[in-house]
mmCIF file as Biopython writes it, N, C-alpha, C and O atoms, coordinates in Angstrom:
data_model
#
loop_
_atom_site.group_PDB
_atom_site.id
_atom_site.type_symbol
_atom_site.label_atom_id
_atom_site.label_alt_id
_atom_site.label_comp_id
_atom_site.label_asym_id
_atom_site.label_entity_id
_atom_site.label_seq_id
_atom_site.pdbx_PDB_ins_code
_atom_site.Cartn_x
_atom_site.Cartn_y
_atom_site.Cartn_z
_atom_site.occupancy
_atom_site.B_iso_or_equiv
_atom_site.auth_seq_id
_atom_site.auth_asym_id
_atom_site.pdbx_PDB_model_num
ATOM 1   N N  . UNK A ? 1  ? 76.118 -6.381  -47.089 1.0 0.0 1  A 1 
ATOM 2   C CA . UNK A ? 1  ? 75.966 -7.154  -45.880 1.0 0.0 1  A 1 
ATOM 3   C C  . UNK A ? 1  ? 75.225 -6.302  -45.488 1.0 0.0 1  A 1 
ATOM 4   O O  . UNK A ? 1  ? 74.032 -6.601  -45.558 1.0 0.0 1  A 1 
ATOM 5   N N  . UNK A ? 2  ? 75.507 -5.169  -45.026 1.0 0.0 2  A 1 
ATOM 6   C CA . UNK A ? 2  ? 74.535 -4.278  -44.428 1.0 0.0 2  A 1 
ATOM 7   C C  . UNK A ? 2  ? 73.572 -3.793  -44.377 1.0 0.0 2  A 1 
ATOM 8   O O  . UNK A ? 2  ? 72.997 -3.463  -43.340 1.0 0.0 2  A 1 
ATOM 9   N N  . UNK A ? 3  ? 72.983 -3.565  -46.083 1.0 0.0 3  A 1 
ATOM 10  C CA . UNK A ? 3  ? 71.775 -2.847  -46.825 1.0 0.0 3  A 1 
ATOM 11  C C  . UNK A ? 3  ? 71.135 -4.278  -46.978 1.0 0.0 3  A 1 
ATOM 12  O O  . UNK A ? 3  ? 69.966 -4.167  -47.348 1.0 0.0 3  A 1 
ATOM 13  N N  . UNK A ? 4  ? 71.506 -5.510  -46.820 1.0 0.0 4  A 1 
ATOM 14  C CA . UNK A ? 4  ? 70.701 -6.755  -47.143 1.0 0.0 4  A 1 
ATOM 15  C C  . UNK A ? 4  ? 70.249 -6.827  -45.407 1.0 0.0 4  A 1 
ATOM 16  O O  . UNK A ? 4  ? 69.128 -7.313  -45.264 1.0 0.0 4  A 1 
ATOM 17  N N  . UNK A ? 5  ? 70.893 -6.452  -44.181 1.0 0.0 5  A 1 
ATOM 18  C CA . UNK A ? 5  ? 70.146 -6.673  -42.755 1.0 0.0 5  A 1 
ATOM 19  C C  . UNK A ? 5  ? 69.493 -5.277  -42.690 1.0 0.0 5  A 1 
ATOM 20  O O  . UNK A ? 5  ? 69.045 -5.257  -41.544 1.0 0.0 5  A 1 
ATOM 21  N N  . UNK A ? 6  ? 69.172 -4.051  -43.290 1.0 0.0 6  A 1 
ATOM 22  C CA . UNK A ? 6  ? 68.823 -3.050  -43.584 1.0 0.0 6  A 1 
ATOM 23  C C  . UNK A ? 6  ? 67.531 -3.409  -44.008 1.0 0.0 6  A 1 
ATOM 24  O O  . UNK A ? 6  ? 66.497 -3.096  -43.417 1.0 0.0 6  A 1 
ATOM 25  N N  . UNK A ? 7  ? 67.605 -4.073  -45.046 1.0 0.0 7  A 1 
ATOM 26  C CA . UNK A ? 7  ? 66.526 -4.458  -45.560 1.0 0.0 7  A 1 
ATOM 27  C C  . UNK A ? 7  ? 65.405 -5.262  -44.818 1.0 0.0 7  A 1 
ATOM 28  O O  . UNK A ? 7  ? 64.271 -4.877  -44.535 1.0 0.0 7  A 1 
ATOM 29  N N  . UNK A ? 8  ? 66.112 -6.705  -44.525 1.0 0.0 8  A 1 
ATOM 30  C CA . UNK A ? 8  ? 65.127 -7.931  -43.769 1.0 0.0 8  A 1 
ATOM 31  C C  . UNK A ? 8  ? 64.957 -6.995  -42.465 1.0 0.0 8  A 1 
ATOM 32  O O  . UNK A ? 8  ? 64.036 -7.389  -41.751 1.0 0.0 8  A 1 
ATOM 33  N N  . UNK A ? 9  ? 65.621 -5.860  -41.989 1.0 0.0 9  A 1 
ATOM 34  C CA . UNK A ? 9  ? 64.703 -5.726  -40.598 1.0 0.0 9  A 1 
ATOM 35  C C  . UNK A ? 9  ? 64.131 -4.353  -41.183 1.0 0.0 9  A 1 
ATOM 36  O O  . UNK A ? 9  ? 64.780 -3.320  -41.018 1.0 0.0 9  A 1 
ATOM 37  N N  . UNK A ? 10 ? 63.332 -4.349  -41.631 1.0 0.0 10 A 1 
ATOM 38  C CA . UNK A ? 10 ? 62.920 -2.688  -42.466 1.0 0.0 10 A 1 
ATOM 39  C C  . UNK A ? 10 ? 61.523 -3.913  -43.000 1.0 0.0 10 A 1 
ATOM 40  O O  . UNK A ? 10 ? 60.374 -4.124  -42.612 1.0 0.0 10 A 1 
ATOM 41  N N  . UNK A ? 11 ? 62.118 -4.291  -43.708 1.0 0.0 11 A 1 
ATOM 42  C CA . UNK A ? 11 ? 60.589 -5.761  -44.056 1.0 0.0 11 A 1 
ATOM 43  C C  . UNK A ? 11 ? 60.147 -6.540  -42.597 1.0 0.0 11 A 1 
ATOM 44  O O  . UNK A ? 11 ? 58.927 -6.655  -42.481 1.0 0.0 11 A 1 
ATOM 45  N N  . UNK A ? 12 ? 60.901 -7.054  -41.547 1.0 0.0 12 A 1 
ATOM 46  C CA . UNK A ? 12 ? 60.114 -7.060  -40.337 1.0 0.0 12 A 1 
ATOM 47  C C  . UNK A ? 12 ? 59.267 -6.640  -39.436 1.0 0.0 12 A 1 
ATOM 48  O O  . UNK A ? 12 ? 58.405 -7.071  -38.671 1.0 0.0 12 A 1 
ATOM 49  N N  . UNK A ? 13 ? 60.013 -5.207  -39.909 1.0 0.0 13 A 1 
ATOM 50  C CA . UNK A ? 13 ? 59.225 -3.996  -39.061 1.0 0.0 13 A 1 
ATOM 51  C C  . UNK A ? 13 ? 57.597 -3.455  -39.643 1.0 0.0 13 A 1 
ATOM 52  O O  . UNK A ? 13 ? 56.610 -3.080  -39.010 1.0 0.0 13 A 1 
ATOM 53  N N  . UNK A ? 14 ? 57.796 -3.582  -40.831 1.0 0.0 14 A 1 
ATOM 54  C CA . UNK A ? 14 ? 56.307 -3.492  -41.986 1.0 0.0 14 A 1 
ATOM 55  C C  . UNK A ? 14 ? 55.208 -4.800  -41.918 1.0 0.0 14 A 1 
ATOM 56  O O  . UNK A ? 14 ? 53.978 -4.825  -41.893 1.0 0.0 14 A 1 
ATOM 57  N N  . UNK A ? 15 ? 56.197 -5.824  -41.902 1.0 0.0 15 A 1 
ATOM 58  C CA . UNK A ? 15 ? 55.040 -7.239  -41.318 1.0 0.0 15 A 1 
ATOM 59  C C  . UNK A ? 15 ? 54.450 -7.461  -40.118 1.0 0.0 15 A 1 
ATOM 60  O O  . UNK A ? 15 ? 53.410 -8.093  -39.936 1.0 0.0 15 A 1 
ATOM 61  N N  . UNK A ? 16 ? 55.247 -6.840  -39.158 1.0 0.0 16 A 1 
ATOM 62  C CA . UNK A ? 16 ? 55.209 -7.205  -38.114 1.0 0.0 16 A 1 
ATOM 63  C C  . UNK A ? 16 ? 54.201 -5.954  -37.623 1.0 0.0 16 A 1 
ATOM 64  O O  . UNK A ? 16 ? 53.439 -6.180  -36.683 1.0 0.0 16 A 1 
ATOM 65  N N  . UNK A ? 17 ? 54.199 -4.447  -38.355 1.0 0.0 17 A 1 
ATOM 66  C CA . UNK A ? 17 ? 53.270 -3.687  -37.856 1.0 0.0 17 A 1 
ATOM 67  C C  . UNK A ? 17 ? 51.954 -4.065  -38.420 1.0 0.0 17 A 1 
ATOM 68  O O  . UNK A ? 17 ? 50.920 -4.133  -37.757 1.0 0.0 17 A 1 
ATOM 69  N N  . UNK A ? 18 ? 52.061 -4.310  -39.698 1.0 0.0 18 A 1 
ATOM 70  C CA . UNK A ? 18 ? 50.560 -4.887  -40.300 1.0 0.0 18 A 1 
ATOM 71  C C  . UNK A ? 18 ? 49.704 -5.940  -39.656 1.0 0.0 18 A 1 
ATOM 72  O O  . UNK A ? 18 ? 48.500 -6.151  -39.803 1.0 0.0 18 A 1 
ATOM 73  N N  . UNK A ? 19 ? 50.667 -6.602  -38.850 1.0 0.0 19 A 1 
ATOM 74  C CA . UNK A ? 19 ? 50.148 -7.754  -37.914 1.0 0.0 19 A 1 
ATOM 75  C C  . UNK A ? 19 ? 49.731 -7.219  -36.798 1.0 0.0 19 A 1 
ATOM 76  O O  . UNK A ? 19 ? 48.787 -7.779  -36.241 1.0 0.0 19 A 1 
ATOM 77  N N  . UNK A ? 20 ? 50.245 -6.157  -36.260 1.0 0.0 20 A 1 
ATOM 78  C CA . UNK A ? 20 ? 50.102 -5.844  -34.798 1.0 0.0 20 A 1 
ATOM 79  C C  . UNK A ? 20 ? 48.637 -4.751  -35.115 1.0 0.0 20 A 1 
ATOM 80  O O  . UNK A ? 20 ? 47.913 -4.270  -34.243 1.0 0.0 20 A 1 
ATOM 81  N N  . UNK A ? 21 ? 48.480 -4.534  -36.892 1.0 0.0 21 A 1 
ATOM 82  C CA . UNK A ? 21 ? 47.206 -3.531  -36.996 1.0 0.0 21 A 1 
ATOM 83  C C  . UNK A ? 21 ? 45.894 -3.905  -36.572 1.0 0.0 21 A 1 
ATOM 84  O O  . UNK A ? 21 ? 44.901 -3.529  -35.949 1.0 0.0 21 A 1 
ATOM 85  N N  . UNK A ? 22 ? 46.582 -5.171  -37.464 1.0 0.0 22 A 1 
ATOM 86  C CA . UNK A ? 22 ? 45.217 -6.515  -37.237 1.0 0.0 22 A 1 
ATOM 87  C C  . UNK A ? 22 ? 44.300 -7.008  -35.571 1.0 0.0 22 A 1 
ATOM 88  O O  . UNK A ? 22 ? 43.205 -6.899  -35.019 1.0 0.0 22 A 1 
ATOM 89  N N  . UNK A ? 23 ? 46.064 -7.744  -35.307 1.0 0.0 23 A 1 
ATOM 90  C CA . UNK A ? 23 ? 45.958 -8.280  -33.724 1.0 0.0 23 A 1 
ATOM 91  C C  . UNK A ? 23 ? 45.345 -7.579  -32.615 1.0 0.0 23 A 1 
ATOM 92  O O  . UNK A ? 23 ? 44.751 -8.244  -31.766 1.0 0.0 23 A 1 
ATOM 93  N N  . UNK A ? 24 ? 45.415 -6.287  -32.514 1.0 0.0 24 A 1 
ATOM 94  C CA . UNK A ? 24 ? 45.389 -5.571  -30.933 1.0 0.0 24 A 1 
ATOM 95  C C  . UNK A ? 24 ? 43.825 -5.278  -31.643 1.0 0.0 24 A 1 
ATOM 96  O O  . UNK A ? 24 ? 43.189 -6.287  -31.339 1.0 0.0 24 A 1 
ATOM 97  N N  . UNK A ? 25 ? 43.115 -4.566  -32.269 1.0 0.0 25 A 1 
ATOM 98  C CA . UNK A ? 25 ? 41.688 -4.483  -32.240 1.0 0.0 25 A 1 
ATOM 99  C C  . UNK A ? 25 ? 40.849 -5.781  -32.201 1.0 0.0 25 A 1 
ATOM 100 O O  . UNK A ? 25 ? 39.749 -5.760  -31.650 1.0 0.0 25 A 1 
ATOM 101 N N  . UNK A ? 26 ? 41.360 -6.979  -32.802 1.0 0.0 26 A 1 
ATOM 102 C CA . UNK A ? 26 ? 40.313 -7.941  -32.685 1.0 0.0 26 A 1 
ATOM 103 C C  . UNK A ? 26 ? 40.854 -8.581  -31.412 1.0 0.0 26 A 1 
ATOM 104 O O  . UNK A ? 26 ? 40.150 -9.580  -31.263 1.0 0.0 26 A 1 
ATOM 105 N N  . UNK A ? 27 ? 41.816 -8.522  -30.329 1.0 0.0 27 A 1 
ATOM 106 C CA . UNK A ? 27 ? 41.898 -8.660  -29.197 1.0 0.0 27 A 1 
ATOM 107 C C  . UNK A ? 27 ? 41.128 -7.928  -28.806 1.0 0.0 27 A 1 
ATOM 108 O O  . UNK A ? 27 ? 39.971 -8.167  -29.154 1.0 0.0 27 A 1 
ATOM 109 N N  . UNK A ? 28 ? 41.309 -6.975  -28.110 1.0 0.0 28 A 1 
ATOM 110 C CA . UNK A ? 28 ? 40.659 -5.896  -27.833 1.0 0.0 28 A 1 
ATOM 111 C C  . UNK A ? 28 ? 39.164 -6.082  -27.969 1.0 0.0 28 A 1 
ATOM 112 O O  . UNK A ? 28 ? 38.512 -5.268  -27.316 1.0 0.0 28 A 1 
ATOM 113 N N  . UNK A ? 29 ? 38.586 -6.820  -28.551 1.0 0.0 29 A 1 
ATOM 114 C CA . UNK A ? 29 ? 36.889 -6.887  -28.995 1.0 0.0 29 A 1 
ATOM 115 C C  . UNK A ? 29 ? 36.279 -8.234  -28.347 1.0 0.0 29 A 1 
ATOM 116 O O  . UNK A ? 29 ? 35.105 -8.274  -27.980 1.0 0.0 29 A 1 
ATOM 117 N N  . UNK A ? 30 ? 37.308 -9.525  -28.211 1.0 0.0 30 A 1 
ATOM 118 C CA . UNK A ? 30 ? 37.636 -10.400 -28.206 1.0 0.0 30 A 1 
ATOM 119 C C  . UNK A ? 30 ? 36.865 -9.731  -26.345 1.0 0.0 30 A 1 
ATOM 120 O O  . UNK A ? 30 ? 37.030 -8.718  -25.665 1.0 0.0 30 A 1 
ATOM 121 N N  . UNK A ? 31 ? 35.990 -11.087 -26.201 1.0 0.0 31 A 1 
ATOM 122 C CA . UNK A ? 31 ? 35.542 -10.708 -24.820 1.0 0.0 31 A 1 
ATOM 123 C C  . UNK A ? 31 ? 36.223 -11.688 -23.832 1.0 0.0 31 A 1 
ATOM 124 O O  . UNK A ? 31 ? 36.028 -12.901 -23.907 1.0 0.0 31 A 1 
ATOM 125 N N  . UNK A ? 32 ? 37.061 -11.100 -22.867 1.0 0.0 32 A 1 
ATOM 126 C CA . UNK A ? 32 ? 37.848 -11.825 -21.541 1.0 0.0 32 A 1 
ATOM 127 C C  . UNK A ? 32 ? 39.191 -11.969 -23.129 1.0 0.0 32 A 1 
ATOM 128 O O  . UNK A ? 32 ? 39.934 -12.920 -23.370 1.0 0.0 32 A 1 
ATOM 129 N N  . UNK A ? 33 ? 39.090 -11.049 -23.677 1.0 0.0 33 A 1 
ATOM 130 C CA . UNK A ? 33 ? 40.677 -10.813 -24.838 1.0 0.0 33 A 1 
ATOM 131 C C  . UNK A ? 33 ? 41.848 -10.278 -24.469 1.0 0.0 33 A 1 
ATOM 132 O O  . UNK A ? 33 ? 42.827 -10.869 -24.925 1.0 0.0 33 A 1 
ATOM 133 N N  . UNK A ? 34 ? 42.107 -9.157  -23.649 1.0 0.0 34 A 1 
ATOM 134 C CA . UNK A ? 34 ? 43.193 -8.257  -23.280 1.0 0.0 34 A 1 
ATOM 135 C C  . UNK A ? 34 ? 43.408 -9.625  -21.423 1.0 0.0 34 A 1 
ATOM 136 O O  . UNK A ? 34 ? 44.411 -9.375  -20.754 1.0 0.0 34 A 1 
ATOM 137 N N  . UNK A ? 35 ? 42.868 -10.317 -21.112 1.0 0.0 35 A 1 
ATOM 138 C CA . UNK A ? 35 ? 42.987 -10.967 -20.135 1.0 0.0 35 A 1 
ATOM 139 C C  . UNK A ? 35 ? 44.070 -12.226 -20.415 1.0 0.0 35 A 1 
ATOM 140 O O  . UNK A ? 35 ? 44.915 -12.546 -19.579 1.0 0.0 35 A 1 
ATOM 141 N N  . UNK A ? 36 ? 43.913 -12.897 -21.730 1.0 0.0 36 A 1 
ATOM 142 C CA . UNK A ? 36 ? 43.672 -14.242 -22.142 1.0 0.0 36 A 1 
ATOM 143 C C  . UNK A ? 36 ? 45.392 -14.114 -23.247 1.0 0.0 36 A 1 
ATOM 144 O O  . UNK A ? 36 ? 46.333 -14.899 -23.362 1.0 0.0 36 A 1 
ATOM 145 N N  . UNK A ? 37 ? 45.163 -12.994 -23.753 1.0 0.0 37 A 1 
ATOM 146 C CA . UNK A ? 37 ? 46.050 -12.486 -24.900 1.0 0.0 37 A 1 
ATOM 147 C C  . UNK A ? 37 ? 47.278 -11.592 -24.625 1.0 0.0 37 A 1 
ATOM 148 O O  . UNK A ? 37 ? 48.257 -11.493 -25.364 1.0 0.0 37 A 1 
ATOM 149 N N  . UNK A ? 38 ? 47.031 -10.798 -23.161 1.0 0.0 38 A 1 
ATOM 150 C CA . UNK A ? 38 ? 47.927 -9.328  -22.853 1.0 0.0 38 A 1 
ATOM 151 C C  . UNK A ? 38 ? 49.455 -9.864  -23.194 1.0 0.0 38 A 1 
ATOM 152 O O  . UNK A ? 38 ? 50.370 -9.146  -23.596 1.0 0.0 38 A 1 
ATOM 153 N N  . UNK A ? 39 ? 49.521 -11.181 -22.961 1.0 0.0 39 A 1 
ATOM 154 C CA . UNK A ? 39 ? 51.340 -11.198 -23.337 1.0 0.0 39 A 1 
ATOM 155 C C  . UNK A ? 39 ? 51.794 -11.693 -24.542 1.0 0.0 39 A 1 
ATOM 156 O O  . UNK A ? 39 ? 52.996 -11.941 -24.638 1.0 0.0 39 A 1 
ATOM 157 N N  . UNK A ? 40 ? 51.021 -11.893 -25.528 1.0 0.0 40 A 1 
ATOM 158 C CA . UNK A ? 40 ? 51.275 -11.898 -27.341 1.0 0.0 40 A 1 
ATOM 159 C C  . UNK A ? 40 ? 51.780 -10.107 -27.568 1.0 0.0 40 A 1 
ATOM 160 O O  . UNK A ? 40 ? 52.717 -9.605  -28.188 1.0 0.0 40 A 1 
ATOM 161 N N  . UNK A ? 41 ? 50.443 -9.393  -26.585 1.0 0.0 41 A 1 
ATOM 162 C CA . UNK A ? 41 ? 49.962 -8.073  -27.574 1.0 0.0 41 A 1 
ATOM 163 C C  . UNK A ? 41 ? 51.318 -7.174  -26.862 1.0 0.0 41 A 1 
ATOM 164 O O  . UNK A ? 41 ? 51.777 -6.225  -27.497 1.0 0.0 41 A 1 
ATOM 165 N N  . UNK A ? 42 ? 51.808 -7.495  -25.730 1.0 0.0 42 A 1 
ATOM 166 C CA . UNK A ? 42 ? 52.960 -7.225  -24.679 1.0 0.0 42 A 1 
ATOM 167 C C  . UNK A ? 42 ? 54.225 -7.241  -25.648 1.0 0.0 42 A 1 
ATOM 168 O O  . UNK A ? 42 ? 54.926 -6.299  -26.015 1.0 0.0 42 A 1 
ATOM 169 N N  . UNK A ? 43 ? 54.308 -8.690  -25.973 1.0 0.0 43 A 1 
ATOM 170 C CA . UNK A ? 43 ? 55.424 -9.033  -26.864 1.0 0.0 43 A 1 
ATOM 171 C C  . UNK A ? 43 ? 55.907 -8.684  -28.234 1.0 0.0 43 A 1 
ATOM 172 O O  . UNK A ? 43 ? 56.896 -8.483  -28.939 1.0 0.0 43 A 1 
ATOM 173 N N  . UNK A ? 44 ? 54.429 -8.743  -28.172 1.0 0.0 44 A 1 
ATOM 174 C CA . UNK A ? 44 ? 54.689 -8.161  -29.832 1.0 0.0 44 A 1 
ATOM 175 C C  . UNK A ? 44 ? 55.030 -6.495  -29.992 1.0 0.0 44 A 1 
ATOM 176 O O  . UNK A ? 44 ? 55.709 -5.970  -30.874 1.0 0.0 44 A 1 
ATOM 177 N N  . UNK A ? 45 ? 54.453 -5.952  -29.045 1.0 0.0 45 A 1 
ATOM 178 C CA . UNK A ? 45 ? 54.748 -4.189  -29.101 1.0 0.0 45 A 1 
ATOM 179 C C  . UNK A ? 45 ? 56.539 -4.251  -28.790 1.0 0.0 45 A 1 
ATOM 180 O O  . UNK A ? 45 ? 57.269 -3.632  -29.564 1.0 0.0 45 A 1 
ATOM 181 N N  . UNK A ? 46 ? 57.048 -4.902  -27.816 1.0 0.0 46 A 1 
ATOM 182 C CA . UNK A ? 46 ? 58.551 -5.256  -27.398 1.0 0.0 46 A 1 
ATOM 183 C C  . UNK A ? 46 ? 59.248 -5.342  -29.205 1.0 0.0 46 A 1 
ATOM 184 O O  . UNK A ? 46 ? 60.062 -4.612  -29.772 1.0 0.0 46 A 1 
ATOM 185 N N  . UNK A ? 47 ? 58.785 -6.090  -29.500 1.0 0.0 47 A 1 
ATOM 186 C CA . UNK A ? 47 ? 59.622 -7.012  -30.764 1.0 0.0 47 A 1 
ATOM 187 C C  . UNK A ? 47 ? 59.462 -5.286  -31.747 1.0 0.0 47 A 1 
ATOM 188 O O  . UNK A ? 47 ? 60.601 -5.272  -32.212 1.0 0.0 47 A 1 
ATOM 189 N N  . UNK A ? 48 ? 59.198 -4.759  -31.961 1.0 0.0 48 A 1 
ATOM 190 C CA . UNK A ? 48 ? 58.143 -3.532  -32.999 1.0 0.0 48 A 1 
ATOM 191 C C  . UNK A ? 48 ? 59.056 -2.605  -32.457 1.0 0.0 48 A 1 
ATOM 192 O O  . UNK A ? 48 ? 59.620 -1.926  -33.315 1.0 0.0 48 A 1 
ATOM 193 N N  . UNK A ? 49 ? 59.521 -2.263  -30.726 1.0 0.0 49 A 1 
ATOM 194 C CA . UNK A ? 49 ? 60.122 -1.033  -30.829 1.0 0.0 49 A 1 
ATOM 195 C C  . UNK A ? 49 ? 61.279 -1.432  -30.788 1.0 0.0 49 A 1 
ATOM 196 O O  . UNK A ? 49 ? 62.128 -0.541  -30.819 1.0 0.0 49 A 1 
ATOM 197 N N  . UNK A ? 50 ? 61.699 -2.664  -30.718 1.0 0.0 50 A 1 
ATOM 198 C CA . UNK A ? 50 ? 62.920 -3.044  -30.537 1.0 0.0 50 A 1 
ATOM 199 C C  . UNK A ? 50 ? 63.021 -3.027  -32.604 1.0 0.0 50 A 1 
ATOM 200 O O  . UNK A ? 50 ? 63.920 -3.782  -32.974 1.0 0.0 50 A 1 
ATOM 201 N N  . UNK A ? 51 ? 62.777 -2.798  -32.995 1.0 0.0 51 A 1 
ATOM 202 C CA . UNK A ? 51 ? 62.953 -3.036  -35.245 1.0 0.0 51 A 1 
ATOM 203 C C  . UNK A ? 51 ? 62.816 -2.271  -35.039 1.0 0.0 51 A 1 
ATOM 204 O O  . UNK A ? 51 ? 63.996 -1.920  -35.015 1.0 0.0 51 A 1 
ATOM 205 N N  . UNK A ? 52 ? 61.853 -0.712  -34.580 1.0 0.0 52 A 1 
ATOM 206 C CA . UNK A ? 52 ? 62.321 0.218   -34.439 1.0 0.0 52 A 1 
ATOM 207 C C  . UNK A ? 52 ? 63.819 1.031   -34.779 1.0 0.0 52 A 1 
ATOM 208 O O  . UNK A ? 52 ? 64.432 1.583   -35.693 1.0 0.0 52 A 1 
ATOM 209 N N  . UNK A ? 53 ? 63.930 0.605   -33.082 1.0 0.0 53 A 1 
ATOM 210 C CA . UNK A ? 53 ? 65.629 1.489   -33.085 1.0 0.0 53 A 1 
ATOM 211 C C  . UNK A ? 53 ? 67.010 0.527   -34.002 1.0 0.0 53 A 1 
ATOM 212 O O  . UNK A ? 53 ? 68.092 1.051   -34.267 1.0 0.0 53 A 1 
ATOM 213 N N  . UNK A ? 54 ? 66.673 -0.829  -34.345 1.0 0.0 54 A 1 
ATOM 214 C CA . UNK A ? 54 ? 67.453 -1.856  -34.608 1.0 0.0 54 A 1 
ATOM 215 C C  . UNK A ? 54 ? 67.239 -0.410  -36.801 1.0 0.0 54 A 1 
ATOM 216 O O  . UNK A ? 54 ? 68.121 0.044   -37.531 1.0 0.0 54 A 1 
ATOM 217 N N  . UNK A ? 55 ? 66.159 -0.341  -36.857 1.0 0.0 55 A 1 
ATOM 218 C CA . UNK A ? 55 ? 66.020 0.116   -38.158 1.0 0.0 55 A 1 
ATOM 219 C C  . UNK A ? 55 ? 66.626 1.230   -38.009 1.0 0.0 55 A 1 
ATOM 220 O O  . UNK A ? 55 ? 67.761 1.160   -38.480 1.0 0.0 55 A 1 
ATOM 221 N N  . UNK A ? 56 ? 66.295 2.594   -37.404 1.0 0.0 56 A 1 
ATOM 222 C CA . UNK A ? 56 ? 67.153 3.861   -37.137 1.0 0.0 56 A 1 
ATOM 223 C C  . UNK A ? 56 ? 68.366 3.531   -36.871 1.0 0.0 56 A 1 
ATOM 224 O O  . UNK A ? 56 ? 69.313 4.242   -37.206 1.0 0.0 56 A 1 
ATOM 225 N N  . UNK A ? 57 ? 68.482 2.537   -36.304 1.0 0.0 57 A 1 
ATOM 226 C CA . UNK A ? 57 ? 70.232 2.594   -36.541 1.0 0.0 57 A 1 
ATOM 227 C C  . UNK A ? 57 ? 70.928 2.574   -37.630 1.0 0.0 57 A 1 
ATOM 228 O O  . UNK A ? 57 ? 71.773 3.318   -38.129 1.0 0.0 57 A 1 
ATOM 229 N N  . UNK A ? 58 ? 70.174 1.088   -38.068 1.0 0.0 58 A 1 
ATOM 230 C CA . UNK A ? 58 ? 70.796 0.693   -39.021 1.0 0.0 58 A 1 
ATOM 231 C C  . UNK A ? 58 ? 71.207 1.918   -40.577 1.0 0.0 58 A 1 
ATOM 232 O O  . UNK A ? 58 ? 72.124 2.054   -41.387 1.0 0.0 58 A 1 
ATOM 233 N N  . UNK A ? 59 ? 70.105 2.458   -40.322 1.0 0.0 59 A 1 
ATOM 234 C CA . UNK A ? 59 ? 69.287 3.866   -41.507 1.0 0.0 59 A 1 
ATOM 235 C C  . UNK A ? 59 ? 70.353 4.818   -41.581 1.0 0.0 59 A 1 
ATOM 236 O O  . UNK A ? 59 ? 70.878 5.335   -42.568 1.0 0.0 59 A 1 
ATOM 237 N N  . UNK A ? 60 ? 70.618 4.980   -40.133 1.0 0.0 60 A 1 
ATOM 238 C CA . UNK A ? 60 ? 72.213 6.126   -40.020 1.0 0.0 60 A 1 
ATOM 239 C C  . UNK A ? 60 ? 73.393 5.313   -40.583 1.0 0.0 60 A 1 
ATOM 240 O O  . UNK A ? 60 ? 74.362 5.989   -40.927 1.0 0.0 60 A 1 
ATOM 241 N N  . UNK A ? 61 ? 73.486 3.875   -40.750 1.0 0.0 61 A 1 
ATOM 242 C CA . UNK A ? 61 ? 75.151 3.670   -40.939 1.0 0.0 61 A 1 
ATOM 243 C C  . UNK A ? 61 ? 74.871 3.112   -42.723 1.0 0.0 61 A 1 
ATOM 244 O O  . UNK A ? 61 ? 75.833 2.481   -43.162 1.0 0.0 61 A 1 
ATOM 245 N N  . UNK A ? 62 ? 73.538 3.315   -43.844 1.0 0.0 62 A 1 
ATOM 246 C CA . UNK A ? 62 ? 73.599 2.853   -44.563 1.0 0.0 62 A 1 
ATOM 247 C C  . UNK A ? 62 ? 73.236 3.973   -45.647 1.0 0.0 62 A 1 
ATOM 248 O O  . UNK A ? 62 ? 73.260 3.797   -46.866 1.0 0.0 62 A 1 
ATOM 249 N N  . UNK A ? 63 ? 72.945 4.983   -45.082 1.0 0.0 63 A 1 
ATOM 250 C CA . UNK A ? 63 ? 72.635 6.679   -45.713 1.0 0.0 63 A 1 
ATOM 251 C C  . UNK A ? 63 ? 74.200 6.912   -45.760 1.0 0.0 63 A 1 
ATOM 252 O O  . UNK A ? 63 ? 74.652 7.990   -46.145 1.0 0.0 63 A 1 
#
């Protein structure tokens, strides 16, 4: 069960990373993009940091 949770968290981290790699430059390239979409970028960044910490913690228990 722990291994499955670790793998799902890692998959979510990788998917979110790819999404942010594409979304952040697009938002900054749009005129007035930061003002309209900053909540999405900040929320995505907070989720990304949480997933990094979760994967690191789960990695400690899996290995």
